[in-house]
C-alpha atoms as an extended CHARMM CRD file, in Angstrom:
* protein
*
       290  EXT
         1         1  MET       CA             -6.4380000000      -25.9780000000        2.5990000000  PROA      1               0.0000000000
         2         2  GLU       CA             -4.1480000000      -25.1840000000       -0.3330000000  PROA      2               0.0000000000
         3         3  VAL       CA             -1.8970000000      -22.1590000000        0.2240000000  PROA      3               0.0000000000
         4         4  LYS       CA             -1.9580000000      -20.1780000000       -2.9850000000  PROA      4               0.0000000000
         5         5  PRO       CA              0.9780000000      -18.0610000000       -4.1910000000  PROA      5               0.0000000000
         6         6  SER       CA              0.4830000000      -14.5270000000       -2.9320000000  PROA      6               0.0000000000
         7         7  ILE       CA             -0.8170000000      -11.9030000000       -5.3480000000  PROA      7               0.0000000000
         8         8  GLY       CA             -0.9370000000       -8.2290000000       -4.4740000000  PROA      8               0.0000000000
         9         9  GLY       CA             -2.3130000000       -5.2580000000       -6.3030000000  PROA      9               0.0000000000
        10        10  GLN       CA             -2.8870000000       -1.5600000000       -6.5980000000  PROA      10              0.0000000000
        11        11  ALA       CA             -5.5790000000        0.6270000000       -8.0880000000  PROA      11              0.0000000000
        12        12  VAL       CA             -4.4350000000        2.9070000000      -10.9010000000  PROA      12              0.0000000000
        13        13  ILE       CA             -6.1690000000        5.3620000000      -13.2220000000  PROA      13              0.0000000000
        14        14  GLU       CA             -9.1500000000        3.5340000000      -14.7420000000  PROA      14              0.0000000000
        15        15  GLY       CA             -7.5780000000        0.2160000000      -13.9040000000  PROA      15              0.0000000000
        16        16  VAL       CA             -5.7720000000       -2.2050000000      -11.6210000000  PROA      16              0.0000000000
        17        17  MET       CA             -2.2020000000       -3.4280000000      -11.3080000000  PROA      17              0.0000000000
        18        18  MET       CA             -1.5800000000       -6.9700000000      -10.0530000000  PROA      18              0.0000000000
        19        19  ARG       CA              1.7300000000       -8.5550000000       -9.0910000000  PROA      19              0.0000000000
        20        20  GLY       CA              2.2130000000      -12.3070000000       -8.9080000000  PROA      20              0.0000000000
        21        21  PRO       CA              5.2750000000      -14.4900000000       -8.2860000000  PROA      21              0.0000000000
        22        22  GLU       CA              6.5850000000      -14.1110000000      -11.8510000000  PROA      22              0.0000000000
        23        23  TYR       CA              4.6710000000      -11.3520000000      -13.6130000000  PROA      23              0.0000000000
        24        24  VAL       CA              3.1760000000       -7.9230000000      -13.0720000000  PROA      24              0.0000000000
        25        25  SER       CA              0.2320000000       -6.7270000000      -15.1250000000  PROA      25              0.0000000000
        26        26  THR       CA             -1.7380000000       -3.5240000000      -15.5090000000  PROA      26              0.0000000000
        27        27  ALA       CA             -5.2640000000       -3.6550000000      -16.9250000000  PROA      27              0.0000000000
        28        28  VAL       CA             -6.8660000000       -0.3710000000      -17.9750000000  PROA      28              0.0000000000
        29        29  ARG       CA            -10.2960000000        0.5100000000      -19.3330000000  PROA      29              0.0000000000
        30        30  GLU       CA             -9.5660000000        2.7030000000      -22.3500000000  PROA      30              0.0000000000
        31        31  PRO       CA            -11.8800000000        5.5430000000      -23.4720000000  PROA      31              0.0000000000
        32        32  SER       CA            -13.1600000000        3.2330000000      -26.2540000000  PROA      32              0.0000000000
        33        33  GLY       CA            -14.3840000000        0.7790000000      -23.6150000000  PROA      33              0.0000000000
        34        34  GLU       CA            -11.7900000000       -1.8530000000      -24.4780000000  PROA      34              0.0000000000
        35        35  ILE       CA             -9.5170000000       -3.2720000000      -21.7640000000  PROA      35              0.0000000000
        36        36  SER       CA             -5.7940000000       -2.9130000000      -22.3860000000  PROA      36              0.0000000000
        37        37  VAL       CA             -3.5230000000       -5.3130000000      -20.4840000000  PROA      37              0.0000000000
        38        38  LYS       CA              0.2310000000       -4.8550000000      -20.1240000000  PROA      38              0.0000000000
        39        39  LYS       CA              2.0750000000       -7.8890000000      -18.7480000000  PROA      39              0.0000000000
        40        40  GLU       CA              5.7590000000       -8.0000000000      -17.8750000000  PROA      40              0.0000000000
        41        41  LYS       CA              8.1430000000      -10.4570000000      -16.2910000000  PROA      41              0.0000000000
        42        42  VAL       CA              9.1370000000       -9.2640000000      -12.8350000000  PROA      42              0.0000000000
        43        43  SER       CA             12.1310000000      -10.2460000000      -10.7560000000  PROA      43              0.0000000000
        44        44  SER       CA             13.1040000000       -9.0580000000       -7.3110000000  PROA      44              0.0000000000
        45        45  ILE       CA             16.5990000000       -8.0840000000       -6.2500000000  PROA      45              0.0000000000
        46        46  THR       CA             16.1250000000      -10.6200000000       -3.4500000000  PROA      46              0.0000000000
        47        47  GLN       CA             16.5170000000      -13.3970000000       -6.0460000000  PROA      47              0.0000000000
        48        48  ARG       CA             20.0740000000      -12.2520000000       -6.7190000000  PROA      48              0.0000000000
        49        49  TYR       CA             20.8680000000      -11.4700000000       -3.0790000000  PROA      49              0.0000000000
        50        50  PRO       CA             19.0470000000      -14.0230000000       -0.8850000000  PROA      50              0.0000000000
        51        51  ILE       CA             20.1620000000      -12.2740000000        2.2980000000  PROA      51              0.0000000000
        52        52  LEU       CA             17.6470000000       -9.5410000000        1.4520000000  PROA      52              0.0000000000
        53        53  LYS       CA             14.8540000000      -12.0890000000        2.0310000000  PROA      53              0.0000000000
        54        54  LYS       CA             15.6180000000      -12.0720000000        5.7520000000  PROA      54              0.0000000000
        55        55  PRO       CA             13.0060000000      -10.5550000000        8.1010000000  PROA      55              0.0000000000
        56        56  MET       CA             13.2150000000       -6.7390000000        8.3830000000  PROA      56              0.0000000000
        57        57  LEU       CA             15.2910000000       -6.4340000000        5.1900000000  PROA      57              0.0000000000
        58        58  ARG       CA             12.6150000000       -7.9520000000        2.9430000000  PROA      58              0.0000000000
        59        59  GLY       CA             10.0610000000       -5.3760000000        4.0450000000  PROA      59              0.0000000000
        60        60  VAL       CA             12.1980000000       -2.4280000000        2.9720000000  PROA      60              0.0000000000
        61        61  ILE       CA             12.9930000000       -4.0860000000       -0.3750000000  PROA      61              0.0000000000
        62        62  ALA       CA              9.3370000000       -4.9840000000       -0.9850000000  PROA      62              0.0000000000
        63        63  LEU       CA              8.2640000000       -1.4060000000       -0.2500000000  PROA      63              0.0000000000
        64        64  GLY       CA             10.8470000000        0.0920000000       -2.6120000000  PROA      64              0.0000000000
        65        65  GLU       CA             10.0350000000       -2.3190000000       -5.4330000000  PROA      65              0.0000000000
        66        66  SER       CA              6.3010000000       -1.7710000000       -4.9520000000  PROA      66              0.0000000000
        67        67  LEU       CA              6.7560000000        1.9840000000       -5.2540000000  PROA      67              0.0000000000
        68        68  ILE       CA              8.6700000000        1.6120000000       -8.5280000000  PROA      68              0.0000000000
        69        69  LEU       CA              6.1790000000       -0.8440000000      -10.0260000000  PROA      69              0.0000000000
        70        70  GLY       CA              3.2650000000        1.2720000000       -8.8130000000  PROA      70              0.0000000000
        71        71  LEU       CA              4.5890000000        4.4270000000      -10.4650000000  PROA      71              0.0000000000
        72        72  LYS       CA              5.2340000000        2.5830000000      -13.7290000000  PROA      72              0.0000000000
        73        73  SER       CA              1.6950000000        1.2020000000      -13.6810000000  PROA      73              0.0000000000
        74        74  LEU       CA              0.2400000000        4.6160000000      -12.8810000000  PROA      74              0.0000000000
        75        75  SER       CA              2.1390000000        6.1240000000      -15.8010000000  PROA      75              0.0000000000
        76        76  TYR       CA              0.9190000000        3.3990000000      -18.1740000000  PROA      76              0.0000000000
        77        77  SER       CA             -2.6700000000        3.6890000000      -16.9630000000  PROA      77              0.0000000000
        78        78  ALA       CA             -2.6790000000        7.4690000000      -17.3870000000  PROA      78              0.0000000000
        79        79  GLN       CA             -1.3990000000        7.0920000000      -20.9360000000  PROA      79              0.0000000000
        80        80  ARG       CA             -3.9260000000        4.3710000000      -21.8820000000  PROA      80              0.0000000000
        81        81  ALA       CA             -6.7980000000        6.2430000000      -20.2220000000  PROA      81              0.0000000000
        82        82  GLY       CA             -5.9700000000        9.2780000000      -22.3610000000  PROA      82              0.0000000000
        83        83  GLU       CA             -4.6680000000       11.4990000000      -19.5570000000  PROA      83              0.0000000000
        84        84  GLU       CA             -0.9790000000       11.5500000000      -20.6070000000  PROA      84              0.0000000000
        85        85  GLY       CA              0.8310000000       11.5740000000      -23.9220000000  PROA      85              0.0000000000
        86        86  GLU       CA              3.7280000000        9.2830000000      -22.9970000000  PROA      86              0.0000000000
        87        87  GLU       CA              4.7450000000        6.9740000000      -20.1870000000  PROA      87              0.0000000000
        88        88  LEU       CA              7.2750000000        8.2240000000      -17.6490000000  PROA      88              0.0000000000
        89        89  SER       CA             10.9300000000        7.4640000000      -18.2590000000  PROA      89              0.0000000000
        90        90  ASN       CA             13.0110000000        5.7260000000      -15.5670000000  PROA      90              0.0000000000
        91        91  ARG       CA             14.5580000000        9.0710000000      -14.6700000000  PROA      91              0.0000000000
        92        92  GLU       CA             11.1390000000       10.6990000000      -14.3150000000  PROA      92              0.0000000000
        93        93  ILE       CA              9.9350000000        7.7880000000      -12.1570000000  PROA      93              0.0000000000
        94        94  MET       CA             12.9420000000        8.1880000000       -9.8670000000  PROA      94              0.0000000000
        95        95  MET       CA             12.3670000000       11.9410000000       -9.5900000000  PROA      95              0.0000000000
        96        96  THR       CA              8.6890000000       11.3390000000       -8.8030000000  PROA      96              0.0000000000
        97        97  MET       CA              9.6690000000        8.8420000000       -6.0950000000  PROA      97              0.0000000000
        98        98  MET       CA             12.1030000000       11.2960000000       -4.5280000000  PROA      98              0.0000000000
        99        99  PHE       CA              9.5080000000       14.0680000000       -4.5850000000  PROA      99              0.0000000000
       100       100  SER       CA              6.8550000000       11.8090000000       -3.0470000000  PROA      100             0.0000000000
       101       101  LEU       CA              9.2390000000       10.6410000000       -0.3280000000  PROA      101             0.0000000000
       102       102  GLY       CA             10.2320000000       14.2340000000        0.4090000000  PROA      102             0.0000000000
       103       103  LEU       CA              6.5950000000       15.2990000000        0.6490000000  PROA      103             0.0000000000
       104       104  ALA       CA              5.8480000000       12.3950000000        3.0110000000  PROA      104             0.0000000000
       105       105  ILE       CA              8.7730000000       13.3690000000        5.2290000000  PROA      105             0.0000000000
       106       106  VAL       CA              7.5490000000       16.9730000000        5.3780000000  PROA      106             0.0000000000
       107       107  LEU       CA              3.9340000000       16.0160000000        6.1560000000  PROA      107             0.0000000000
       108       108  PHE       CA              4.4580000000       13.1220000000        8.5350000000  PROA      108             0.0000000000
       109       109  VAL       CA              7.8820000000       13.7930000000       10.0850000000  PROA      109             0.0000000000
       110       110  ILE       CA              8.9170000000       17.4500000000       10.0200000000  PROA      110             0.0000000000
       111       111  ILE       CA              5.5230000000       19.1000000000       10.6270000000  PROA      111             0.0000000000
       112       112  PRO       CA              4.3930000000       16.9420000000       13.5960000000  PROA      112             0.0000000000
       113       113  THR       CA              7.8920000000       16.9000000000       15.1250000000  PROA      113             0.0000000000
       114       114  ALA       CA              8.2530000000       20.6710000000       14.8400000000  PROA      114             0.0000000000
       115       115  ALA       CA              4.6940000000       21.3180000000       16.0450000000  PROA      115             0.0000000000
       116       116  ALA       CA              5.2400000000       19.1690000000       19.1400000000  PROA      116             0.0000000000
       117       117  LYS       CA              7.6210000000       21.7750000000       20.5870000000  PROA      117             0.0000000000
       118       118  TYR       CA              4.6000000000       23.9500000000       21.3780000000  PROA      118             0.0000000000
       119       119  ILE       CA              3.4380000000       21.2620000000       23.7930000000  PROA      119             0.0000000000
       120       120  HSD       CA              6.7740000000       21.3380000000       25.6030000000  PROA      120             0.0000000000
       121       121  GLY       CA              5.6410000000       24.0710000000       27.9460000000  PROA      121             0.0000000000
       122       122  VAL       CA              2.6250000000       22.0190000000       29.0190000000  PROA      122             0.0000000000
       123       123  ILE       CA              4.1870000000       18.5380000000       29.0840000000  PROA      123             0.0000000000
       124       124  ASN       CA              7.7740000000       17.9310000000       30.1570000000  PROA      124             0.0000000000
       125       125  ASP       CA              7.9710000000       14.1500000000       30.2650000000  PROA      125             0.0000000000
       126       126  PRO       CA              9.8260000000       12.9430000000       27.1050000000  PROA      126             0.0000000000
       127       127  LEU       CA              7.6190000000        9.8590000000       26.8370000000  PROA      127             0.0000000000
       128       128  TRP       CA              4.4000000000       11.8860000000       26.7750000000  PROA      128             0.0000000000
       129       129  LEU       CA              5.9180000000       14.4690000000       24.4370000000  PROA      129             0.0000000000
       130       130  ASN       CA              6.7730000000       11.7230000000       21.9420000000  PROA      130             0.0000000000
       131       131  LEU       CA              3.3090000000       10.1920000000       22.3040000000  PROA      131             0.0000000000
       132       132  ALA       CA              1.7330000000       13.6100000000       21.6800000000  PROA      132             0.0000000000
       133       133  GLU       CA              3.8870000000       14.0110000000       18.5560000000  PROA      133             0.0000000000
       134       134  GLY       CA              2.7940000000       10.5610000000       17.3970000000  PROA      134             0.0000000000
       135       135  ALA       CA             -0.8650000000       11.4110000000       17.9620000000  PROA      135             0.0000000000
       136       136  LEU       CA             -0.4300000000       14.5690000000       15.8720000000  PROA      136             0.0000000000
       137       137  ARG       CA              1.2380000000       12.5170000000       13.1180000000  PROA      137             0.0000000000
       138       138  MET       CA             -1.6930000000       10.1160000000       13.1480000000  PROA      138             0.0000000000
       139       139  LEU       CA             -4.2170000000       12.9820000000       12.9170000000  PROA      139             0.0000000000
       140       140  ILE       CA             -2.3700000000       14.4590000000        9.9250000000  PROA      140             0.0000000000
       141       141  PHE       CA             -2.3500000000       11.0460000000        8.2300000000  PROA      141             0.0000000000
       142       142  LEU       CA             -6.0490000000       10.4120000000        8.8270000000  PROA      142             0.0000000000
       143       143  GLY       CA             -6.9110000000       13.9570000000        7.7240000000  PROA      143             0.0000000000
       144       144  TYR       CA             -4.8710000000       13.4960000000        4.5440000000  PROA      144             0.0000000000
       145       145  VAL       CA             -6.5900000000       10.1900000000        3.7070000000  PROA      145             0.0000000000
       146       146  TYR       CA            -10.0390000000       11.6340000000        4.3690000000  PROA      146             0.0000000000
       147       147  GLY       CA             -9.2520000000       14.7870000000        2.3880000000  PROA      147             0.0000000000
       148       148  ILE       CA             -8.1790000000       13.0020000000       -0.7870000000  PROA      148             0.0000000000
       149       149  SER       CA            -11.1400000000       10.6180000000       -0.4680000000  PROA      149             0.0000000000
       150       150  ARG       CA            -13.4800000000       13.5710000000       -1.1020000000  PROA      150             0.0000000000
       151       151  MET       CA            -11.9600000000       14.2260000000       -4.5390000000  PROA      151             0.0000000000
       152       152  LYS       CA            -14.1430000000       12.9710000000       -7.3960000000  PROA      152             0.0000000000
       153       153  ASP       CA            -11.2950000000       11.4360000000       -9.4270000000  PROA      153             0.0000000000
       154       154  ILE       CA             -9.8840000000        9.6940000000       -6.3510000000  PROA      154             0.0000000000
       155       155  GLN       CA            -13.3010000000        8.2460000000       -5.5010000000  PROA      155             0.0000000000
       156       156  ARG       CA            -13.2290000000        6.4210000000       -8.8390000000  PROA      156             0.0000000000
       157       157  VAL       CA             -9.7110000000        5.1410000000       -8.1390000000  PROA      157             0.0000000000
       158       158  PHE       CA            -11.0100000000        3.8910000000       -4.7800000000  PROA      158             0.0000000000
       159       159  GLN       CA            -13.6910000000        1.9280000000       -6.6670000000  PROA      159             0.0000000000
       160       160  TYR       CA            -10.9230000000        0.1460000000       -8.5620000000  PROA      160             0.0000000000
       161       161  HSD       CA             -9.2080000000       -0.3520000000       -5.1980000000  PROA      161             0.0000000000
       162       162  GLY       CA            -12.3490000000       -2.1530000000       -4.0380000000  PROA      162             0.0000000000
       163       163  ALA       CA            -12.3970000000       -4.2270000000       -7.2360000000  PROA      163             0.0000000000
       164       164  GLU       CA             -8.7720000000       -5.2240000000       -6.6480000000  PROA      164             0.0000000000
       165       165  HSD       CA             -9.5090000000       -6.4390000000       -3.1130000000  PROA      165             0.0000000000
       166       166  LYS       CA            -12.6410000000       -8.3440000000       -4.1330000000  PROA      166             0.0000000000
       167       167  THR       CA            -10.7680000000      -10.1200000000       -6.9240000000  PROA      167             0.0000000000
       168       168  ILE       CA             -7.8660000000      -11.1090000000       -4.6760000000  PROA      168             0.0000000000
       169       169  HSD       CA            -10.3350000000      -12.4250000000       -2.0820000000  PROA      169             0.0000000000
       170       170  ALA       CA            -12.0230000000      -14.5570000000       -4.7510000000  PROA      170             0.0000000000
       171       171  TYR       CA             -8.6630000000      -15.8470000000       -6.0010000000  PROA      171             0.0000000000
       172       172  GLU       CA             -7.5940000000      -16.7750000000       -2.4700000000  PROA      172             0.0000000000
       173       173  ALA       CA            -10.9310000000      -18.5130000000       -1.8920000000  PROA      173             0.0000000000
       174       174  GLY       CA            -10.3600000000      -20.6620000000       -4.9790000000  PROA      174             0.0000000000
       175       175  VAL       CA            -13.5940000000      -19.7480000000       -6.7710000000  PROA      175             0.0000000000
       176       176  GLU       CA            -13.9550000000      -19.1280000000      -10.4850000000  PROA      176             0.0000000000
       177       177  LEU       CA            -13.1080000000      -15.5240000000      -11.2840000000  PROA      177             0.0000000000
       178       178  THR       CA            -16.3630000000      -14.2840000000      -12.7470000000  PROA      178             0.0000000000
       179       179  VAL       CA            -17.8460000000      -10.8580000000      -12.1280000000  PROA      179             0.0000000000
       180       180  GLU       CA            -20.7620000000      -12.4180000000      -10.2600000000  PROA      180             0.0000000000
       181       181  ASN       CA            -18.5000000000      -14.4410000000       -7.9500000000  PROA      181             0.0000000000
       182       182  VAL       CA            -16.0590000000      -11.5980000000       -7.2820000000  PROA      182             0.0000000000
       183       183  GLN       CA            -18.7940000000       -9.1170000000       -6.3830000000  PROA      183             0.0000000000
       184       184  LYS       CA            -19.7960000000      -11.3310000000       -3.4330000000  PROA      184             0.0000000000
       185       185  TYR       CA            -16.5540000000      -10.5880000000       -1.5780000000  PROA      185             0.0000000000
       186       186  SER       CA            -15.5290000000       -7.7320000000        0.6870000000  PROA      186             0.0000000000
       187       187  THR       CA            -13.6970000000       -4.6130000000       -0.4560000000  PROA      187             0.0000000000
       188       188  LEU       CA            -11.5650000000       -4.8520000000        2.7230000000  PROA      188             0.0000000000
       189       189  HSD       CA             -8.3590000000       -6.9200000000        2.8200000000  PROA      189             0.0000000000
       190       190  PRO       CA             -5.8470000000       -7.3790000000        5.6760000000  PROA      190             0.0000000000
       191       191  ARG       CA             -2.7960000000       -7.0540000000        3.3920000000  PROA      191             0.0000000000
       192       192  CYS       CA             -3.8770000000       -3.6860000000        1.9870000000  PROA      192             0.0000000000
       193       193  GLY       CA             -1.3580000000       -0.8740000000        1.6620000000  PROA      193             0.0000000000
       194       194  THR       CA             -3.7040000000        1.3970000000        3.6030000000  PROA      194             0.0000000000
       195       195  ALA       CA             -3.5560000000       -0.9860000000        6.5770000000  PROA      195             0.0000000000
       196       196  PHE       CA              0.2360000000       -1.1030000000        6.1720000000  PROA      196             0.0000000000
       197       197  LEU       CA              0.4860000000        2.6900000000        6.4310000000  PROA      197             0.0000000000
       198       198  LEU       CA             -1.6500000000        2.6940000000        9.5700000000  PROA      198             0.0000000000
       199       199  ILE       CA              0.6310000000        0.0610000000       11.1190000000  PROA      199             0.0000000000
       200       200  VAL       CA              3.6270000000        2.2270000000       10.1790000000  PROA      200             0.0000000000
       201       201  MET       CA              2.0640000000        5.0980000000       12.1240000000  PROA      201             0.0000000000
       202       202  VAL       CA              1.4320000000        2.9350000000       15.1890000000  PROA      202             0.0000000000
       203       203  VAL       CA              4.8990000000        1.3230000000       15.1260000000  PROA      203             0.0000000000
       204       204  SER       CA              6.5570000000        4.7290000000       14.7820000000  PROA      204             0.0000000000
       205       205  ILE       CA              4.6220000000        6.0730000000       17.7790000000  PROA      205             0.0000000000
       206       206  ILE       CA              5.7600000000        3.1490000000       19.9360000000  PROA      206             0.0000000000
       207       207  MET       CA              9.3710000000        3.2110000000       18.7350000000  PROA      207             0.0000000000
       208       208  PHE       CA              9.9140000000        6.9770000000       18.9330000000  PROA      208             0.0000000000
       209       209  ALA       CA              8.2680000000        7.1790000000       22.3610000000  PROA      209             0.0000000000
       210       210  PHE       CA             11.4360000000        5.8240000000       23.9810000000  PROA      210             0.0000000000
       211       211  LEU       CA             14.0000000000        8.0090000000       22.1910000000  PROA      211             0.0000000000
       212       212  GLY       CA             13.9540000000       10.8820000000       24.6630000000  PROA      212             0.0000000000
       213       213  TRP       CA             13.4660000000       14.5100000000       23.6490000000  PROA      213             0.0000000000
       214       214  PRO       CA             16.6760000000       15.8710000000       22.0350000000  PROA      214             0.0000000000
       215       215  ASP       CA             16.9690000000       19.0370000000       19.9300000000  PROA      215             0.0000000000
       216       216  LEU       CA             14.4950000000       19.5090000000       17.0670000000  PROA      216             0.0000000000
       217       217  TRP       CA             16.8640000000       18.6110000000       14.2190000000  PROA      217             0.0000000000
       218       218  VAL       CA             18.1700000000       15.5620000000       16.0690000000  PROA      218             0.0000000000
       219       219  ARG       CA             14.5650000000       14.3940000000       16.5180000000  PROA      219             0.0000000000
       220       220  ILE       CA             13.7880000000       14.9330000000       12.8250000000  PROA      220             0.0000000000
       221       221  LEU       CA             16.9890000000       13.1590000000       11.7240000000  PROA      221             0.0000000000
       222       222  SER       CA             16.3670000000       10.2060000000       14.0510000000  PROA      222             0.0000000000
       223       223  ARG       CA             12.8770000000        9.7190000000       12.6490000000  PROA      223             0.0000000000
       224       224  ILE       CA             14.1300000000        9.7890000000        9.0500000000  PROA      224             0.0000000000
       225       225  VAL       CA             17.0340000000        7.4060000000        9.7620000000  PROA      225             0.0000000000
       226       226  LEU       CA             14.7300000000        4.9400000000       11.5280000000  PROA      226             0.0000000000
       227       227  LEU       CA             12.0960000000        4.9160000000        8.7600000000  PROA      227             0.0000000000
       228       228  PRO       CA             13.5230000000        1.7070000000        7.1750000000  PROA      228             0.0000000000
       229       229  VAL       CA             13.3880000000       -0.0050000000       10.5830000000  PROA      229             0.0000000000
       230       230  VAL       CA              9.7760000000        1.1040000000       11.0930000000  PROA      230             0.0000000000
       231       231  ALA       CA              8.8730000000       -0.0830000000        7.5770000000  PROA      231             0.0000000000
       232       232  GLY       CA             10.5910000000       -3.4320000000        8.1580000000  PROA      232             0.0000000000
       233       233  ILE       CA              8.7310000000       -4.0960000000       11.4120000000  PROA      233             0.0000000000
       234       234  SER       CA              5.4160000000       -2.9890000000        9.9020000000  PROA      234             0.0000000000
       235       235  TYR       CA              5.8820000000       -5.2900000000        6.9020000000  PROA      235             0.0000000000
       236       236  GLU       CA              6.4610000000       -8.3100000000        9.1590000000  PROA      236             0.0000000000
       237       237  ILE       CA              3.3310000000       -7.4660000000       11.1570000000  PROA      237             0.0000000000
       238       238  ILE       CA              1.0440000000       -7.1300000000        8.1400000000  PROA      238             0.0000000000
       239       239  ARG       CA              2.5900000000      -10.2140000000        6.5100000000  PROA      239             0.0000000000
       240       240  PHE       CA              1.8180000000      -12.2480000000        9.6120000000  PROA      240             0.0000000000
       241       241  ALA       CA             -1.6640000000      -10.7390000000        9.9540000000  PROA      241             0.0000000000
       242       242  GLY       CA             -2.5290000000      -11.5800000000        6.3540000000  PROA      242             0.0000000000
       243       243  ARG       CA             -1.8490000000      -15.2900000000        6.9600000000  PROA      243             0.0000000000
       244       244  SER       CA             -3.0160000000      -15.6870000000       10.5730000000  PROA      244             0.0000000000
       245       245  GLU       CA             -6.3710000000      -17.0690000000       11.6680000000  PROA      245             0.0000000000
       246       246  ASN       CA             -5.7440000000      -16.1220000000       15.3020000000  PROA      246             0.0000000000
       247       247  SER       CA             -8.7350000000      -14.2940000000       16.8180000000  PROA      247             0.0000000000
       248       248  PHE       CA             -6.5200000000      -11.8020000000       18.6770000000  PROA      248             0.0000000000
       249       249  VAL       CA             -4.7350000000      -10.9060000000       15.4310000000  PROA      249             0.0000000000
       250       250  LYS       CA             -8.0820000000      -10.4550000000       13.6770000000  PROA      250             0.0000000000
       251       251  VAL       CA             -9.1400000000       -7.9790000000       16.3680000000  PROA      251             0.0000000000
       252       252  ALA       CA             -5.7830000000       -6.1590000000       16.2220000000  PROA      252             0.0000000000
       253       253  ILE       CA             -6.0630000000       -5.5110000000       12.4680000000  PROA      253             0.0000000000
       254       254  LEU       CA             -9.6030000000       -4.1370000000       12.6620000000  PROA      254             0.0000000000
       255       255  PRO       CA             -8.4520000000       -0.4480000000       12.6420000000  PROA      255             0.0000000000
       256       256  GLY       CA             -6.6840000000       -1.0860000000        9.3200000000  PROA      256             0.0000000000
       257       257  LEU       CA             -9.8450000000       -2.6170000000        7.8900000000  PROA      257             0.0000000000
       258       258  TRP       CA            -11.9590000000        0.2620000000        9.1890000000  PROA      258             0.0000000000
       259       259  LEU       CA             -9.6370000000        2.7470000000        7.4840000000  PROA      259             0.0000000000
       260       260  GLN       CA            -10.1830000000        0.8990000000        4.2070000000  PROA      260             0.0000000000
       261       261  LYS       CA            -13.8310000000        1.9060000000        4.4060000000  PROA      261             0.0000000000
       262       262  ILE       CA            -12.4960000000        5.3230000000        3.3500000000  PROA      262             0.0000000000
       263       263  THR       CA             -9.9780000000        4.1580000000        0.7370000000  PROA      263             0.0000000000
       264       264  THR       CA            -12.1700000000        1.5650000000       -1.0050000000  PROA      264             0.0000000000
       265       265  ASN       CA            -15.5560000000        2.0070000000       -2.6690000000  PROA      265             0.0000000000
       266       266  GLN       CA            -17.9490000000       -0.5490000000       -4.1170000000  PROA      266             0.0000000000
       267       267  PRO       CA            -16.9640000000       -1.1440000000       -7.7630000000  PROA      267             0.0000000000
       268       268  ASP       CA            -19.3190000000       -1.6220000000      -10.6710000000  PROA      268             0.0000000000
       269       269  ASN       CA            -19.2110000000       -4.7480000000      -12.8390000000  PROA      269             0.0000000000
       270       270  ASP       CA            -17.0510000000       -3.1180000000      -15.5170000000  PROA      270             0.0000000000
       271       271  GLN       CA            -14.4030000000       -2.2540000000      -12.9220000000  PROA      271             0.0000000000
       272       272  VAL       CA            -14.4310000000       -5.7800000000      -11.5150000000  PROA      272             0.0000000000
       273       273  GLU       CA            -13.9610000000       -7.1020000000      -15.0520000000  PROA      273             0.0000000000
       274       274  VAL       CA            -10.7840000000       -5.0120000000      -15.3550000000  PROA      274             0.0000000000
       275       275  ALA       CA             -9.4470000000       -6.3260000000      -12.0280000000  PROA      275             0.0000000000
       276       276  ILE       CA            -10.1480000000       -9.9270000000      -13.0790000000  PROA      276             0.0000000000
       277       277  GLN       CA             -8.1910000000       -9.5090000000      -16.3120000000  PROA      277             0.0000000000
       278       278  ALA       CA             -5.2760000000       -8.0000000000      -14.3890000000  PROA      278             0.0000000000
       279       279  LEU       CA             -5.1700000000      -10.9490000000      -11.9780000000  PROA      279             0.0000000000
       280       280  GLU       CA             -5.6550000000      -13.6190000000      -14.6440000000  PROA      280             0.0000000000
       281       281  ALA       CA             -2.5830000000      -12.2510000000      -16.4430000000  PROA      281             0.0000000000
       282       282  VAL       CA             -0.3080000000      -12.9700000000      -13.4470000000  PROA      282             0.0000000000
       283       283  ARG       CA             -2.0920000000      -16.0010000000      -12.0180000000  PROA      283             0.0000000000
       284       284  PRO       CA              0.3440000000      -18.9130000000      -11.5450000000  PROA      284             0.0000000000
       285       285  ALA       CA             -0.3710000000      -21.9980000000      -13.6350000000  PROA      285             0.0000000000
       286       286  PRO       CA             -1.9950000000      -24.7900000000      -11.6230000000  PROA      286             0.0000000000
       287       287  VAL       CA              0.3730000000      -27.4670000000      -10.3310000000  PROA      287             0.0000000000
       288       288  ASP       CA             -0.1530000000      -30.9200000000      -11.8030000000  PROA      288             0.0000000000
       289       289  ASN       CA              0.0720000000      -33.4060000000       -8.9110000000  PROA      289             0.0000000000
       290       290  SER       CA             -0.7180000000      -36.4580000000      -11.0340000000  PROA      290             0.0000000000
C-alpha cells in the first residue's frame, strides 16, 4: 500500500486549516457563503537544523510550530468569518501563545500540584501522592474539555473538527475527495491533537510518579522544566500509533479516540466542502513513476 505524505489539520472559526509537506492552507466559509482559501508556503526550522529532526526534539519543535500556525489560522478565520477587523500581528500571536501557555501551566500544573498537598495527611508514600496529583490533573483536563464542549460556538468548531478528520481519512484511503465519499469516514483519528493531549497527561503521570515529593515550588518547577520531555515522548507515541497496525497499539489508543467523541461532531455537507478545499490546497502532486 502506498504511504502518502502526512497531512494534519485543525478546526478554526467557520473553517479548517490543513498542513502538508510544503504548504499550509486555511479555508473559511464567509458570511456570504463563499469559501475563502489562504495558502502559504511553509518551512520548518528542522530543514535548516537537521539535528532537530531527531526523536524527542522533533516533537517539541512540531508542537511549537503547530501552535504558531494554528494561531495564525485562527486569526485569519476570525477575520474572514466577520468576527475580527484585522488579523493578529506576529507580536500579538506571541503574546497570545505566552498567555495560553501560562494558563495551561496554572490549570494543569500549579492547581493540581498545590491541591495534592491536602492529601499528604492521608497518604504519605511519594509514589501514591504523585499518582493522586496526576489523577487530579486528568480530572481537571477532562472537566475542561467537557465544559467547553457545551458551548454553542465551540460545538460548531467541533463539527469542523469532525470534517477535518473525515477528509484526512479519505485522503489517506486514496479515494476521490467528494463530499459523498468523505462523509462515509469516521470523525475519530489516531493522530488527533486531542489524543495527543491525553497521552501527555498519561506520560506526565508516569514520569512524575518517580520524582519523590519535594517542597511545593520544587514540584511545580520540576513539572514545568520537564514539559518539553513529556511533549517529546508523547509525540513519538502518537506518531507511532498513527502508523501502526498492531492490535495492541489499536487497543492502547482507544481512550484517545473515545475522548474525540466529545471534541468532534458530525459535520454537515457544507462544512465537509470547506475541509476538502483546505486539503486540496496542500495536497502533494502525484508522483509520476512512468
